[in-house]
C-alpha positions in Angstrom: -24.9 -59.5 16.5 -26.0 -60.9 13.4 -24.3 -60.8 10.3 -27.0 -58.7 8.8 -27.0 -56.0 11.6 -23.2 -55.7 11.5 -23.0 -55.1 7.4 -26.3 -52.6 8.0 -24.1 -50.7 10.4 -21.1 -50.7 8.3 -23.0 -49.5 5.4 -24.3 -46.7 7.7 -21.2 -46.0 9.0 -20.0 -45.7 5.7 -22.2 -43.7 4.2 -22.1 -41.0 7.7 -18.3 -41.0 6.6 -19.2 -40.1 3.0 -21.3 -37.4 4.2 -19.0 -36.1 6.6 -16.3 -35.6 3.8 -19.0 -34.3 1.4 -19.9 -31.9 4.1 -18.6 -28.3 3.7 -15.8 -27.8 6.3 -16.4 -24.7 8.7 -17.2 -21.9 6.3 -14.5 -19.5 6.4 -13.9 -16.2 4.4 -10.5 -15.6 2.6 -9.0 -12.6 2.3 -5.7 -12.3 0.3 -2.7 -9.8 0.8 -1.0 -9.3 -2.0 2.5 -7.6 -2.4 5.9 -8.6 -2.3 7.2 -11.3 0.1 10.5 -11.5 -1.9 12.6 -9.0 -3.5 14.0 -5.7 -2.2 10.8 -4.1 -1.5 9.2 -7.1 0.8 8.9 -4.1 3.9 5.9 -2.8 2.5 4.5 -6.2 2.0 5.1 -6.7 6.0 3.5 -3.3 6.6 0.6 -4.5 4.9 0.1 -7.7 6.2 0.6 -6.1 9.7 -2.3 -4.3 9.3 -4.6 -6.7 7.8 -3.5 -9.5 10.3 -4.4 -6.9 13.5 -7.8 -6.3 11.5 -9.0 -9.7 11.2 -7.5 -11.2 14.7 -9.7 -8.8 16.2 -12.8 -9.4 14.0 -12.1 -13.2 14.6 -11.7 -12.9 18.3 -15.2 -11.3 18.6 -16.7 -13.9 16.3 -15.9 -13.3 12.9 -18.4 -11.8 10.2 -21.5 -12.9 10.4 -20.4 -16.3 12.2 -17.6 -16.8 10.1 -14.3 -16.8 10.6 -11.7 -14.7 8.2 -8.5 -16.7 7.0 -5.4 -14.3 5.6 -3.7 -15.8 2.4 -0.2 -14.1 1.5 0.6 -14.0 -2.3 3.6 -12.8 -3.4 3.8 -10.4 -6.7 7.4 -8.9 -5.8 6.1 -5.6 -6.3 6.8 -6.5 -10.0 4.4 -5.6 -13.2 4.9 -8.8 -15.0 4.2 -10.5 -11.6 1.1 -8.8 -10.8 -1.3 -11.0 -13.5 0.5 -14.3 -12.0 -0.7 -13.5 -8.4 -4.0 -12.5 -9.7 -4.4 -15.4 -11.3 -3.6 -17.3 -8.2 -6.3 -15.6 -5.9 -8.7 -16.2 -8.7 -8.0 -20.1 -8.9 -7.9 -20.4 -5.2 -11.6 -18.8 -5.3 -10.4 -15.7 -2.9 -13.0 -12.9 -3.6 -11.3 -10.3 -1.7 -7.8 -8.8 -1.7 -6.1 -6.0 0.5 -3.4 -5.1 -2.2 -1.8 -5.1 -4.5 1.0 -2.7 -2.5 2.9 -1.5 -5.5 1.1 0.6 -8.3 2.8 -1.0 -11.2 1.7 -4.5 -10.1 -1.8 -3.0 -9.4 -2.2 -1.3 -12.8 -1.2 -5.1 -14.4 -3.4 -7.1 -12.4 -6.7 -4.8 -12.0 -8.2 -6.0 -15.0 -8.2 -9.5 -14.0 -9.6 -8.8 -10.5 -12.3 -6.5 -12.0 -13.2 -8.9 -15.0 -13.5 -11.9 -12.4 -15.3 -9.9 -9.7 -12.6 -9.9 -6.8 -13.1 -6.9 -4.4 -9.7 -5.2 -4.6 -8.8 -2.4 -1.8 -5.3 -1.2 -2.4 -4.1 0.5 0.8 -0.6 1.9 -0.7 -0.7 1.8 -4.9 -1.3 5.6 -5.4 -0.7 6.0 -9.5 -4.0 7.8 -10.9 -3.6 5.2 -13.9 -4.8 2.5 -11.9 -8.0 3.9 -11.9 -8.3 6.7 -14.2 -10.5 6.2 -17.4 -11.1 2.3 -16.3 -14.3 2.0 -15.3 -13.3 -0.9 -13.1 -16.2 -1.5 -10.3 -14.3 -3.8 -8.4 -10.8 -2.1 -7.4 -11.0 0.8 -4.5 -8.0 2.3 -2.6 -7.8 3.4 1.1 -4.9 5.6 0.2 -4.3 9.1 -1.7 -3.7 9.3 -5.3 -0.3 11.0 -6.5 -1.9 13.6 -7.8 -3.2 14.3 -4.2 0.5 13.4 -3.0 2.4 15.5 -5.2 0.4 18.7 -4.8 1.1 18.4 -1.1 5.0 18.0 -1.9 4.7 20.6 -4.4 3.1 23.2 -2.0 5.6 22.4 0.8 8.5 23.1 -1.6 7.5 26.2 -3.1 6.0 27.9 0.5 8.6 26.7 3.3 11.8 25.7 1.0 11.7 28.0 -1.6 14.6 26.6 -3.8 16.1 28.9 -6.3 16.6 25.7 -8.7 15.3 22.2 -8.3 16.0 18.7 -10.0 13.3 16.3 -10.2 14.5 12.9 -10.4 12.4 9.4 -10.7 12.9 5.4 -11.5 11.0 5.4 -14.6 8.3 3.3 -13.1 4.6 4.0 -12.8 4.6 5.4 -9.4 7.6 6.8 -9.0 7.5 8.8 -12.4 3.7 9.7 -11.9 4.7 11.1 -8.9 7.5 13.0 -9.9 5.9 14.4 -12.6 3.0 15.6 -10.7 5.5 17.6 -8.2 7.5 19.1 -11.5 4.2 20.4 -13.1 3.1 21.8 -9.9 6.6 23.6 -9.4 6.7 25.1 -13.1 3.3 26.4 -12.8 4.4 28.3 -9.9 7.6 29.6 -11.6 9.9 27.5 -9.8 13.0 26.8 -12.1 13.0 22.9 -12.5 16.7 22.5 -14.1 16.4 18.8 -14.3 14.1 16.3 -14.9 15.3 13.0 -15.5 15.3 9.1 -14.9 17.3 6.9 -13.1 17.8 2.9 -13.3 15.9 1.3 -10.4 18.3 -1.3 -8.8 21.3 0.1 -9.9 24.7 0.7 -7.4 25.9 3.7 -8.5 24.3 7.0 -9.3 27.9 9.1 -9.1 27.0 10.3 -12.7 23.8 11.8 -11.9 24.9 13.3 -8.9 27.9 15.1 -11.2 25.0 16.2 -13.2 22.8 17.5 -10.1 26.1 19.8 -9.1 26.9 20.8 -12.3 23.2 22.1 -13.0 23.6 23.8 -9.6 20.5 22.8 -8.0 19.9 23.6 -4.4 17.2 21.2 -3.8 16.1 17.3 -5.0 13.0 15.9 -5.3 12.8 12.1 -6.2 10.0 9.8 -7.0 10.9 6.0 -6.4 11.4 3.8 -3.7 13.9 3.5 -0.7 16.7 1.3 -2.3 17.4 4.2 -4.7 17.1 7.2 -2.4 19.3 5.5 -0.1 21.9 5.4 -2.6 21.1 9.1 -3.8 21.4 10.3 -0.2 24.3 8.5 0.5 26.2 9.3 -2.7 25.3 12.9 -2.7 27.1 13.3 0.9 30.2 11.4 -0.3 30.4 13.8 -3.3 29.8 17.2 -1.7 26.3 18.0 -2.7 24.5 19.5 0.4 21.1 19.8 -0.7 18.0 18.9 0.7 16.3 15.5 -0.8 12.7 14.8 -0.7 10.4 11.9 -1.7 6.9 10.3 -1.8 6.0 7.8 0.9 8.2 4.8 -1.1 11.1 6.3 0.4 9.6 5.5 4.2 11.2 2.5 4.9 13.2 1.8 7.9 15.4 0.0 6.0 16.7 3.6 3.9 18.8 4.2 7.1 20.9 1.3 6.5 21.8 2.4 2.8 22.1 6.2 3.9 23.7 6.0 7.1 23.7 9.2 8.6 23.1 11.1 5.7 19.5 10.5 5.7 19.0 13.1 8.7 16.6 15.5 7.4 15.3 14.0 4.3 12.0 15.2 3.4 8.8 13.2 2.4 5.2 12.9 2.3 3.3 10.1 4.3 -0.4 9.7 5.1 -1.1 11.5 8.4 -0.1 9.8 11.1 -3.3 8.3 12.1 -1.6 6.3 15.0 -1.5 9.5 17.2 -5.2 9.9 16.8 -6.7 9.3 20.6 -9.7 7.3 18.7 -7.3 4.7 17.7 -5.9 4.0 21.1 -6.8 0.3 21.2 -6.0 -0.6 17.9 -2.6 0.9 18.3 -2.6 -0.9 21.5 -3.5 -4.2 19.4 -0.3 -3.6 17.3 1.8 -3.2 20.1 0.6 -6.4 21.6 1.9 -8.5 18.6 4.9 -6.4 18.4 3.6 -4.9 15.4 4.3 -0.9 14.3 1.2 1.0 14.0 3.3 4.1 12.9 4.5 3.0 9.5 3.2 4.5 6.3 0.9 1.4 5.2 -0.2 -0.2 8.7 -3.2 1.6 9.3 -4.0 1.9 5.8 -4.3 -2.0 5.1 -6.0 -2.3 8.4 -9.0 0.7 7.1 -9.0 -1.3 3.8 -9.8 -4.8 6.1 -12.5 -2.7 8.3 -14.0 -1.5 4.8 -14.2 -5.2 3.6 -15.4 -6.4 6.6 -18.3 -3.8 7.1 -19.2 -4.6 3.2 -19.5 -8.5 3.9 -21.5 -8.0 7.1 -23.9 -5.2 5.4 -24.7 -7.8 2.4 -23.1 -11.0 3.1 -20.2 -12.8 1.5 -21.0 -11.6 -2.2 -18.1 -9.5 -3.8 -20.7 -8.2 -6.5 -22.9 -7.0 -3.5 -20.1 -5.7 -1.2 -18.3 -3.7 -4.4 -21.8 -2.1 -4.8 -22.3 -1.5 -1.2 -18.7 0.2 -1.0 -19.2 2.4 -3.7 -22.7 3.6 -2.0 -21.7 3.9 1.6 -19.4 5.6 4.2 -17.0 3.5 6.7 -16.3 4.7 9.6 -12.2 3.5 9.9 -9.1 4.3 11.4 -8.4 6.7 9.0 -12.1 8.5 9.9 -15.0 8.3 7.7 -14.2 7.3 4.4 -15.5 6.9 1.0 -15.0 6.4 -2.6 -16.2 8.4 -6.0 -17.4 6.2 -8.5 -14.0 4.8 -9.8 -12.9 3.9 -6.2 -10.7 6.5 -5.5 -11.5 8.3 -2.2 -13.3 11.3 -1.7 -11.0 12.9 0.3 -7.2 11.7 1.9 -4.5 13.6 4.0 -1.3 13.5 3.2 1.3 15.5 5.5 5.0 15.9 5.5 7.7 14.6 7.7 11.4 14.7 8.2 13.5 11.4 8.5 16.1 11.2 11.3 18.9 8.6 11.4 17.6 6.6 14.2 14.8 5.8 12.0 11.9 8.3 13.6 10.2 10.7 11.9 8.5 14.1 13.0 6.2 16.0 11.2 7.0 19.4 9.8 4.4 22.1 10.2 
């Protein structure tokens, strides 16, 4: 072998190596799950990740989206409004164009302007506050769950028609989600002539609510609605029991977390709550439910199947118009998606045209039963 031939071969090899380095890696489509991986609300983030992961595993096993595999990236916002924009900027900087989340309303509201301005398609499976979309003219923000002004009336209707209390207290956690839904419940109760004796906020994260329990007893209420999440609801239940306040408590889907049992103990038995309809019981979803079970995941939680549906919607949009977030957003606004929730479609501001909330009773073994 001559020296010139060897040099030419080395140059060619170097050129090939450079070309390989410069060539794009196997094309992937990234979907971020944005929600709490730290803090007291991590289980809600886990629910969403289970839904997204199950949907993505199935699409990848079938060859991906138009030949591209889907990669799931987890981004933590702690369900904290101040962390919402931080998480959003990370998504943008990582050039991720699709998000399932954010999980909590406060973080969603804080982050939404960034996602919308940067052209990231966001579908939240769990943020229910109307303030996320009302009057915002966001083109890239969607939900696969109903709003508080759909959930609140469902709770109020049940209270009015089934519970028929004489005097009600409505509590909330002073946050976007909790106060918003508590206000919706209070307003509907008042319209129906129900005596709302107390409408008051408590501090999320406190460990002692004995003062508010005493106030509830003094007011003579026979029913309590709480807008917020499970850590505070669990303490309210337990401390109400300890102080002899024998009334039913009810909350939104944010209290529907198995961890509440460890906080409330036996006092959780009979807690009422609104949740998305149990789509896992639909025979049409049997194969999906099996896919969850095969991975030791639970399809019956509050947000697993709404997250699965959000992923289905993103996949359907990308399949239809390609990996272009602006076109995907246009497509979602104009089309109906066949999902585990049934056919879903969105209005101009990205809210579902219809969604079904149902009333459930929670049990001390962590199970729940629908209340008719």
